[in-house]
C-alpha positions in Angstrom: -44.4 41.9 -46.6 -44.1 38.4 -48.3 -43.3 36.8 -44.9 -45.3 33.6 -44.5 -43.6 31.8 -41.6 -41.7 33.1 -38.6 -39.5 30.6 -36.8 -38.1 31.8 -33.5 -37.4 30.8 -29.9 -40.3 30.1 -27.6 -39.1 32.9 -25.3 -40.9 35.2 -27.8 -44.2 33.4 -27.4 -45.5 35.9 -24.9 -44.9 38.8 -27.3 -46.7 37.3 -30.2 -50.0 39.2 -29.6 -48.1 42.5 -29.8 -46.6 41.6 -33.1 -50.1 40.6 -34.4 -51.4 44.0 -33.4 -48.6 45.6 -35.4 -49.4 43.5 -38.5 -53.1 44.4 -38.2 -52.2 48.1 -37.8 -50.2 48.1 -41.0 -52.8 46.0 -42.8 -50.4 43.1 -43.3 -51.4 39.4 -43.3 -50.2 37.7 -40.2 -47.6 35.0 -40.7 -47.6 31.5 -39.3 -45.6 31.4 -36.1 -43.4 28.5 -35.2 -41.9 28.7 -31.7 -38.9 26.5 -31.2 -37.6 25.0 -27.9 -34.1 26.1 -26.9 -31.0 24.0 -27.6 -29.5 23.3 -24.2 -25.9 22.8 -23.1 -27.1 20.6 -20.3 -30.3 20.1 -18.3 -30.2 23.6 -16.9 -28.2 25.9 -19.3 -29.0 27.0 -22.8 -26.3 26.8 -25.5 -24.9 30.3 -25.8 -22.0 31.6 -27.9 -21.8 34.5 -25.4 -20.7 31.9 -22.8 -18.1 30.3 -25.1 -20.2 27.6 -26.8 -19.2 27.0 -30.4 -21.0 28.2 -33.5 -20.9 26.7 -37.0 -17.6 28.4 -38.0 -16.0 27.4 -34.6 -16.9 23.8 -35.2 -15.4 23.9 -38.7 -12.2 25.3 -37.2 -12.3 22.5 -34.6 -12.0 19.9 -37.4 -15.7 19.0 -38.1 -17.1 18.5 -41.6 -19.8 20.9 -42.6 -22.0 18.0 -43.8 -21.7 16.3 -40.4 -22.6 19.5 -38.5 -25.6 20.2 -40.6 -26.8 16.6 -40.3 -26.4 16.6 -36.5 -27.9 20.0 -35.9 -31.0 19.0 -38.0 -31.6 16.2 -35.6 -31.4 18.4 -32.5 -35.0 19.2 -31.7 -36.4 17.4 -34.8 -37.2 13.8 -35.5 -37.8 12.3 -39.0 -40.3 9.9 -37.4 -38.0 6.9 -37.5 -34.5 5.8 -36.4 -32.7 7.2 -39.4 -29.7 9.4 -38.5 -27.8 10.2 -41.7 -29.2 12.6 -44.3 -27.8 14.6 -47.2 -28.9 18.2 -47.5 -31.4 17.3 -50.2 -32.7 14.4 -48.1 -33.2 16.7 -45.2 -35.2 19.1 -47.4 -37.4 16.2 -48.5 -37.8 14.7 -45.0 -38.3 17.8 -42.9 -41.8 18.6 -41.5 -43.0 20.9 -38.8 -44.8 18.0 -37.2 -41.4 16.5 -36.4 -40.3 19.4 -34.2 -39.8 18.5 -30.5 -41.8 20.3 -27.9 -39.1 19.7 -25.3 -35.7 21.4 -25.1 -32.9 19.4 -26.9 -29.4 19.0 -25.5 -26.4 19.6 -27.8 -24.4 16.4 -27.3 -20.8 17.0 -28.6 -19.9 13.4 -28.1 -22.7 12.4 -30.5 -21.5 15.1 -32.9 -17.9 13.6 -32.8 -19.3 10.2 -33.5 -21.3 11.4 -36.4 -18.3 13.4 -37.8 -16.2 10.3 -37.6 -18.8 8.4 -39.6 -18.7 11.1 -42.3 -14.9 11.0 -42.3 -15.0 7.2 -42.9 -17.1 7.8 -46.0 -14.5 10.1 -47.6 -12.3 8.8 -50.4 -8.6 8.7 -49.4 -8.0 11.7 -51.7 -10.8 13.7 -49.9 -9.5 12.7 -46.5 -6.0 13.9 -47.3 -7.3 17.2 -48.7 -9.0 17.9 -45.3 -6.1 16.4 -43.3 -3.2 18.1 -45.0 -3.2 21.4 -43.1 -3.0 19.4 -39.8 -0.2 17.2 -41.2 1.7 20.3 -42.2 1.1 21.9 -38.8 2.7 18.7 -37.2 5.7 19.0 -39.5 4.7 15.8 -41.5 3.5 17.4 -44.7 6.4 15.8 -46.7 5.6 12.3 -45.7 3.7 9.6 -47.6 0.0 10.8 -47.8 -1.3 7.4 -48.9 0.0 5.8 -45.8 -1.4 8.6 -43.7 -4.9 8.1 -45.3 -4.7 4.4 -44.6 -3.7 4.5 -40.9 -5.4 7.8 -39.8 -8.8 7.8 -41.6 -10.3 4.8 -39.7 -9.5 6.5 -36.3 -10.0 10.2 -37.0 -13.0 11.7 -35.2 -12.1 15.4 -35.8 -9.3 16.6 -38.0 -7.7 18.7 -35.3 -6.8 15.4 -33.5 -4.3 14.6 -36.3 -1.6 17.1 -35.3 -1.1 15.6 -31.9 -1.5 12.1 -33.1 1.4 12.3 -35.7 3.6 14.8 -33.9 6.0 12.1 -32.8 6.9 11.5 -36.4 8.3 15.0 -36.8 9.8 15.3 -33.3 10.2 12.4 -31.0 10.6 12.5 -27.2 13.9 10.6 -26.9 13.8 10.5 -23.1 11.2 7.8 -23.1 11.5 5.0 -20.5 13.0 1.7 -21.5 10.1 0.2 -19.6 8.1 0.7 -22.8 10.0 -2.2 -24.3 8.3 -4.6 -21.9 5.1 -6.0 -23.4 3.4 -9.1 -22.0 1.5 -9.8 -25.2 4.6 -9.6 -27.4 6.6 -11.3 -24.7 9.3 -8.7 -24.8 11.5 -7.1 -22.2 14.4 -4.5 -22.4 17.1 -7.2 -22.6 15.4 -9.1 -25.4 14.6 -5.9 -27.3 18.3 -4.9 -27.0 19.4 -8.2 -28.6 16.7 -7.9 -31.3 17.7 -4.4 -32.3 21.4 -5.2 -32.3 20.7 -8.0 -34.7 18.1 -6.4 -37.0 19.6 -2.9 -37.4 22.5 -4.0 -39.6 20.1 -6.0 -41.8 17.8 -2.9 -42.2 20.8 -0.8 -43.1 21.6 -3.2 -45.9 18.2 -3.1 -47.4 18.5 -2.0 -51.1 15.1 -0.3 -51.0 13.3 1.6 -48.1 9.7 1.2 -49.1 6.7 0.0 -47.2 6.6 -3.2 -49.2 10.3 -3.9 -48.9 10.2 -3.3 -45.1 7.2 -5.5 -44.7 8.7 -8.4 -46.7 12.0 -8.1 -44.9 10.6 -8.0 -41.3 8.1 -10.8 -41.9 10.8 -13.0 -43.4 13.2 -12.1 -40.6 10.8 -13.1 -37.9 9.9 -16.4 -39.7 13.6 -17.3 -40.3 14.5 -16.7 -36.6 11.5 -18.5 -35.2 10.1 -15.3 -33.8 6.5 -14.1 -33.6 5.9 -11.0 -35.6 4.9 -9.0 -32.6 8.1 -9.9 -30.7 10.2 -8.5 -33.5 8.0 -5.5 -34.4 7.5 -4.2 -30.8 11.1 -3.0 -30.1 11.3 -1.6 -33.7 8.1 0.4 -33.1 9.1 1.6 -29.6 12.6 2.7 -30.8 11.1 4.7 -33.7 8.2 6.3 -31.8 8.9 6.3 -28.0 5.2 5.5 -27.7 3.2 2.3 -27.0 0.2 3.6 -29.0 0.7 4.9 -32.5 -1.3 5.2 -35.7 0.1 2.3 -37.7 2.8 -0.1 -36.7 6.5 -0.4 -37.0 6.4 -0.9 -40.8 4.3 2.2 -41.5 6.3 4.3 -39.1 9.6 3.3 -40.7 8.2 4.0 -44.2 6.9 7.4 -43.1 10.2 8.4 -41.4 12.4 7.4 -44.2 15.7 5.4 -44.1 17.9 8.0 -42.4 15.6 9.1 -39.6 14.3 5.6 -38.9 17.8 4.2 -38.6 18.9 7.1 -36.4 16.0 6.4 -34.0 16.7 2.7 -34.0 20.4 3.3 -33.1 19.3 5.7 -30.3 16.9 3.0 -29.0 19.7 0.5 -29.0 22.0 2.9 -27.2 19.4 3.4 -24.5 19.0 -0.3 -24.0 22.7 -0.9 -24.0 23.1 1.3 -20.9 20.7 -0.7 -18.7 
């Protein structure tokens, strides 16, 4: 039949003699059998798509890179004989040996897969990263914004691409009912009253900027803080909160302002000042 090796789950081990009898009856040469231990969901349950566990295509749809999936799955139940964890497909072909297969069941660790996927994402060029990220930016309503900024602020923290949509959603639609308590920050030494005064002073200056670019915004805000004897964080915190309504964002005030554009950034800054003026 031309079949030299049969690799299958060890649950078929007990039926091997029956298959051998069939081969003998047909006059075929018996193949070499390699019985593999199961891949487990946890210590007691096997991984099973029937029970909702993801397959390869499911993981791709969940934002994993094919290269990361292949690399991780190759190491589930197999060891190269050293501590090496990252392999290209050609390197896996070269390194693989039957002797490295584990005799004990292996657990599919999605946390480890996320980590490995993140490492693969870090290795992408900015252009490759954006090619993968673009559908998720579009889904969030941010497809028209500066891709170079997105690559710079998102790539270092992306574990799976599906995380992007929620991460950047505030740029397309902001929750404007955020609490003014967000303006309080011990590290930046800010409170709502101080932030109100900062926004009232800096908004007219921002409105007068001849250019609304990342460089122009950076230079203006850094110079403004220096000229007014203010720490950068003290100035940037209220600007960031007013434009995002969040304490944790990808990128800071300057990147957010550049992504939003002049009109939307200033609208949000005015809204933030209005909220603070009513306390």
